[in-house]
C-alpha positions as a Python dict, from the first residue, in 0.01 Angstrom:
ca = {
    (1, 'L'): (0, 0, 0),
    (2, 'S'): (-227, -295, 56),
    (3, 'P'): (-105, -651, -21),
    (4, 'F'): (-327, -634, -331),
    (5, 'D'): (-140, -326, -454),
    (6, 'E'): (198, -477, -371),
    (7, 'F'): (115, -785, -579),
    (8, 'Q'): (5, -566, -870),
    (9, 'R'): (349, -404, -865),
    (10, 'F'): (564, -718, -849),
    (11, 'K'): (371, -999, -1019),
    (12, 'H'): (514, -915, -1362),
    (13, 'H'): (875, -931, -1239),
    (14, 'P'): (1043, -1209, -1446),
    (15, 'A'): (1147, -1409, -1140),
    (16, 'I'): (789, -1410, -1008),
    (17, 'A'): (611, -1444, -1342),
    (18, 'S'): (813, -1756, -1428),
    (19, 'H'): (675, -1931, -1120),
    (20, 'L'): (317, -1821, -1188),
    (21, 'E'): (316, -1897, -1561),
    (22, 'G'): (72, -2175, -1645),
    (23, 'G'): (-87, -2166, -1303),
    (24, 'T'): (-459, -2154, -1234),
    (25, 'R'): (-634, -1913, -1002),
    (26, 'I'): (-827, -2140, -766),
    (27, 'S'): (-929, -1915, -476),
    (28, 'Y'): (-922, -1559, -349),
    (29, 'G'): (-944, -1386, -15),
    (30, 'A'): (-805, -1106, 198),
    (31, 'R'): (-740, -1032, 564),
    (32, 'A'): (-580, -739, 743),
    (33, 'I'): (-297, -858, 969),
    (34, 'T'): (-249, -705, 1314),
    (35, 'E'): (122, -626, 1311),
    (36, 'G'): (154, -411, 1624),
    (37, 'G'): (306, -693, 1826),
    (38, 'L'): (370, -698, 2198),
    (39, 'Q'): (363, -318, 2232),
    (40, 'S'): (10, -297, 2093),
    (41, 'I'): (-161, -575, 2286),
    (42, 'P'): (-455, -423, 2478),
    (43, 'K'): (-608, -525, 2809),
    (44, 'L'): (-716, -882, 2746),
    (45, 'S'): (-1018, -924, 2973),
    (46, 'F'): (-1346, -744, 3022),
    (47, 'P'): (-1673, -840, 3194),
    (48, 'G'): (-1816, -1130, 2997),
    (49, 'G'): (-1526, -1196, 2764),
    (50, 'V'): (-1159, -1202, 2672),
    (51, 'L'): (-949, -1127, 2364),
    (52, 'I'): (-764, -1420, 2207),
    (53, 'G'): (-574, -1481, 1884),
    (54, 'C'): (-563, -1217, 1613),
    (55, 'S'): (-833, -1011, 1785),
    (56, 'A'): (-568, -931, 2048),
    (57, 'G'): (-277, -905, 1804),
    (58, 'F'): (-80, -1221, 1882),
    (59, 'V'): (72, -1248, 1532),
    (60, 'N'): (442, -1327, 1504),
    (61, 'V'): (520, -1069, 1234),
    (62, 'P'): (857, -1202, 1105),
    (63, 'R'): (708, -1548, 1062),
    (64, 'I'): (372, -1412, 936),
    (65, 'K'): (217, -1672, 1160),
    (66, 'G'): (-39, -1654, 1437),
    (67, 'S'): (-252, -1969, 1429),
    (68, 'H'): (-40, -2142, 1693),
    (69, 'N'): (-68, -1840, 1925),
    (70, 'A'): (-441, -1817, 1863),
    (71, 'M'): (-490, -2181, 1963),
    (72, 'K'): (-271, -2153, 2271),
    (73, 'T'): (-436, -1834, 2400),
    (74, 'G'): (-774, -1996, 2338),
    (75, 'M'): (-664, -2285, 2558),
    (76, 'L'): (-543, -2044, 2828),
    (77, 'A'): (-875, -1861, 2818),
    (78, 'A'): (-1068, -2189, 2838),
    (79, 'D'): (-867, -2300, 3140),
    (80, 'A'): (-930, -1968, 3316),
    (81, 'A'): (-1302, -1983, 3235),
    (82, 'Y'): (-1329, -2341, 3362),
    (83, 'D'): (-1159, -2254, 3689),
    (84, 'A'): (-1387, -1953, 3734),
    (85, 'V'): (-1701, -2160, 3676),
    (86, 'Q'): (-1578, -2430, 3914),
    (87, 'A'): (-1525, -2161, 4178),
    (88, 'G'): (-1882, -2038, 4133),
    (89, 'R'): (-1778, -1703, 3992),
    (90, 'G'): (-1986, -1499, 3750),
    (91, 'G'): (-2003, -1146, 3613),
    (92, 'D'): (-1642, -1059, 3687),
    (93, 'E'): (-1331, -1056, 3467),
    (94, 'L'): (-1100, -1345, 3387),
    (95, 'V'): (-790, -1159, 3498),
    (96, 'E'): (-622, -1497, 3546),
    (97, 'Y'): (-617, -1537, 3169),
    (98, 'E'): (-396, -1231, 3117),
    (99, 'A'): (-167, -1347, 3397),
    (100, 'A'): (-141, -1690, 3234),
    (101, 'F'): (-65, -1530, 2897),
    (102, 'K'): (228, -1336, 3045),
    (103, 'K'): (373, -1660, 3182),
    (104, 'S'): (326, -1853, 2857),
    (105, 'W'): (556, -1923, 2565),
    (106, 'V'): (331, -1698, 2353),
    (107, 'Y'): (442, -1393, 2551),
    (108, 'K'): (806, -1504, 2530),
    (109, 'E'): (782, -1553, 2154),
    (110, 'L'): (625, -1213, 2096),
    (111, 'S'): (878, -1051, 2328),
    (112, 'V'): (1166, -1173, 2111),
    (113, 'V'): (1017, -1028, 1789),
    (114, 'R'): (880, -708, 1943),
    (115, 'N'): (1099, -472, 1737),
    (116, 'A'): (1064, -642, 1399),
    (117, 'K'): (778, -429, 1267),
    (118, 'P'): (889, -92, 1417),
    (119, 'L'): (1238, -138, 1267),
    (120, 'L'): (1093, -220, 925),
    (121, 'S'): (867, 86, 941),
    (122, 'K'): (1149, 315, 1052),
    (123, 'F'): (1442, 195, 840),
    (124, 'G'): (1287, 9, 545),
    (125, 'T'): (1315, -350, 429),
    (126, 'T'): (1694, -388, 394),
    (127, 'L'): (1834, -201, 694),
    (128, 'G'): (1523, -255, 907),
    (129, 'G'): (1529, -626, 831),
    (130, 'A'): (1897, -655, 922),
    (131, 'L'): (1851, -465, 1248),
    (132, 'G'): (1546, -677, 1325),
    (133, 'M'): (1746, -998, 1279),
    (134, 'F'): (2022, -863, 1505),
    (135, 'D'): (1768, -764, 1771),
    (136, 'M'): (1594, -1103, 1760),
    (137, 'W'): (1922, -1298, 1784),
    (138, 'C'): (2028, -1089, 2082),
    (139, 'R'): (1700, -1147, 2265),
    (140, 'T'): (1711, -1519, 2184),
    (141, 'L'): (2071, -1577, 2293),
    (142, 'L'): (2094, -1325, 2580),
    (143, 'G'): (1782, -1408, 2775),
    (144, 'G'): (1565, -1135, 2629),
    (145, 'W'): (1823, -855, 2636),
    (146, 'S'): (1917, -645, 2333),
    (147, 'P'): (2110, -319, 2290),
    (148, 'I'): (1811, -196, 2089),
    (149, 'P'): (1542, -77, 2332),
    (150, 'T'): (1175, -160, 2286),
    (151, 'L'): (1050, 65, 2007),
    (152, 'Q'): (702, 213, 1993),
    (153, 'H'): (483, 269, 1691),
    (154, 'G'): (476, 633, 1585),
    (155, 'K'): (118, 652, 1459),
    (156, 'T'): (-175, 449, 1336),
    (157, 'D'): (-215, 320, 981),
    (158, 'A'): (-488, 577, 924),
    (159, 'A'): (-267, 864, 1042),
    (160, 'S'): (15, 739, 818),
    (161, 'T'): (-183, 812, 502),
    (162, 'E'): (-25, 1106, 320),
    (163, 'P'): (-199, 1356, 91),
    (164, 'A'): (-233, 1245, -270),
    (165, 'A'): (-47, 1555, -386),
    (166, 'K'): (276, 1412, -241),
    (167, 'H'): (260, 1100, -458),
    (168, 'K'): (244, 1004, -823),
    (169, 'P'): (-55, 787, -914),
    (170, 'I'): (35, 426, -996),
    (171, 'A'): (-78, 323, -1343),
    (172, 'Y'): (-150, -49, -1319),
    (173, 'P'): (-174, -251, -1643),
    (174, 'K'): (-515, -393, -1722),
    (175, 'P'): (-571, -749, -1593),
    (176, 'D'): (-454, -1001, -1850),
    (177, 'G'): (-646, -1300, -1716),
    (178, 'K'): (-323, -1499, -1677),
    (179, 'L'): (-105, -1331, -1416),
    (180, 'S'): (-351, -1063, -1309),
    (181, 'F'): (-726, -1062, -1269),
    (182, 'D'): (-1001, -808, -1212),
    (183, 'K'): (-1129, -772, -859),
    (184, 'L'): (-1489, -873, -926),
    (185, 'S'): (-1407, -1208, -1084),
    (186, 'S'): (-1172, -1275, -793),
    (187, 'V'): (-1444, -1189, -542),
    (188, 'F'): (-1671, -1439, -718),
    (189, 'I'): (-1436, -1731, -640),
    (190, 'S'): (-1408, -1620, -276),
    (191, 'N'): (-1768, -1749, -244),
    (192, 'T'): (-1875, -1421, -86),
    (193, 'N'): (-2246, -1398, -18),
    (194, 'H'): (-2466, -1159, 176),
    (195, 'A'): (-2841, -1185, 220),
    (196, 'E'): (-3034, -968, -24),
    (197, 'E'): (-3173, -630, 86),
    (198, 'Q'): (-3005, -631, 427),
    (199, 'P'): (-2873, -303, 568),
    (200, 'A'): (-2515, -235, 461),
    (201, 'H'): (-2274, -354, 729),
    (202, 'L'): (-2019, -89, 623),
    (203, 'K'): (-2136, 232, 787),
    (204, 'L'): (-2019, 591, 747),
    (205, 'L'): (-2008, 809, 1057),
    (206, 'D'): (-2032, 1116, 831),
    (207, 'P'): (-2161, 1044, 477),
    (208, 'S'): (-2013, 1371, 348),
    (209, 'K'): (-1649, 1297, 431),
    (210, 'P'): (-1561, 1062, 144),
    (211, 'I'): (-1633, 1330, -116),
    (212, 'Q'): (-1568, 1647, 78),
    (213, 'V'): (-1250, 1538, 262),
    (214, 'N'): (-1101, 1209, 143),
    (215, 'L'): (-1142, 1266, -231),
    (216, 'P'): (-977, 1608, -264),
    (217, 'K'): (-708, 1546, -2),
    (218, 'Y'): (-626, 1175, -35),
    (219, 'G'): (-781, 1073, -369),
    (220, 'E'): (-1029, 864, -169),
    (221, 'P'): (-795, 569, -100),
    (222, 'A'): (-1082, 330, -13),
    (223, 'R'): (-1142, 277, -385),
    (224, 'L'): (-779, 161, -420),
    (225, 'Y'): (-689, -40, -110),
    (226, 'C'): (-1010, -242, -96),
    (227, 'P'): (-933, -586, -249),
    (228, 'A'): (-1299, -648, -337),
    (229, 'G'): (-1406, -334, -522),
    (230, 'V'): (-1648, -239, -246),
    (231, 'Y'): (-1588, 135, -268),
    (232, 'E'): (-1628, 346, -580),
    (233, 'V'): (-1632, 715, -667),
    (234, 'V'): (-1884, 756, -947),
    (235, 'Y'): (-1916, 1076, -1152),
    (236, 'A'): (-2216, 1210, -1340),
    (237, 'D'): (-1969, 1291, -1618),
    (238, 'E'): (-1671, 1054, -1607),
    (239, 'V'): (-1472, 1269, -1852),
    (240, 'A'): (-1523, 1603, -1681),
    (241, 'K'): (-1522, 1443, -1334),
    (242, 'T'): (-1829, 1633, -1218),
    (243, 'D'): (-2078, 1557, -941),
    (244, 'P'): (-1890, 1272, -766),
    (245, 'R'): (-2077, 1021, -551),
    (246, 'F'): (-1937, 768, -304),
    (247, 'V'): (-2082, 421, -364),
    (248, 'I'): (-2053, 125, -124),
    (249, 'N'): (-2102, -221, -279),
    (250, 'A'): (-2128, -395, 58),
    (251, 'Q'): (-2233, -725, -100),
    (252, 'N'): (-1877, -763, -239),
    (253, 'C'): (-1707, -733, 101),
    (254, 'V'): (-1464, -1014, 191),
    (255, 'H'): (-1440, -888, 550),
    (256, 'C'): (-1069, -802, 548),
    (257, 'K'): (-1151, -491, 761),
    (258, 'T'): (-882, -282, 593),
    (259, 'C'): (-1123, 8, 547),
    (260, 'D'): (-1207, 22, 917),
    (261, 'I'): (-835, 41, 994),
    (262, 'K'): (-693, 248, 707),
    (263, 'D'): (-954, 514, 630),
    (264, 'P'): (-767, 842, 694),
    (265, 'S'): (-1079, 1009, 832),
    (266, 'Q'): (-1165, 705, 1048),
    (267, 'N'): (-1513, 738, 905),
    (268, 'I'): (-1583, 377, 799),
    (269, 'V'): (-1707, 133, 1062),
    (270, 'W'): (-1720, -240, 983),
    (271, 'T'): (-2008, -405, 1167),
    (272, 'T'): (-2126, -766, 1175),
    (273, 'P'): (-2360, -829, 878),
    (274, 'E'): (-2697, -996, 913),
    (275, 'G'): (-2718, -1371, 871),
    (276, 'G'): (-2346, -1440, 904),
    (277, 'G'): (-2278, -1341, 543),
    (278, 'G'): (-1935, -1294, 392),
    (279, 'P'): (-1665, -1499, 220),
    (280, 'N'): (-1653, -1878, 247),
    (281, 'Y'): (-1302, -2018, 242),
    (282, 'P'): (-1348, -2397, 206),
    (283, 'N'): (-981, -2482, 265),
    (284, 'M'): (-948, -2301, 598),
}
């Protein structure tokens, strides 16, 4: 489930509702978090550039925090680039940046929490969380050692999507305008804007797959996990469910990139829109 779906499930719990009661919705936004950790960090340099921050996956998952790592790796990259320019280099790779990263406190921090996400995925919140705490304490107190070996991720988010037939549809209550709100009014306060009549930045590798593959097998999950109502399945007859069409409302996109990651057919490609359009988060 996406964070949007999780909130729909738990926001009416009495303990949560009591804290939200009387509150005012002041902003809205969404972002997919790279939770792979140390095991999923790719090669960090390539000719003409490097990967820093969340683009490389430097998020500390247990703390749900990555800004400090993003800033530090940006500083490491800047230092490496400065040294390369001073040495008269050009056109090669900043391999020194990756070496500096592996010697930094960012690498050490991510090394300690490396098993947090795999343990949660494998054993669930309660047992996985307890084992994760034990593993982190061991690595913190014993110089990086733990009786739990480094765990790998079994499969991608896209490959983890199961057929709709294995699950019961979730019937969410209609938005009440107090604790829950419709997606479109929420998108409005995210200040999302895209230039009119530009080509859609959300592209389908095969336009037939949403209806021919994803809809019958997975219930077309894009219409559910998207927090901005970008994707819709529209029928010629909504009662009889005949002649379905896949509609992309790209102008609503808040650039969370969940679709690019989660689509079970890996058919949706998020590309940079024209004119730098998208959400505008004034408090970030």
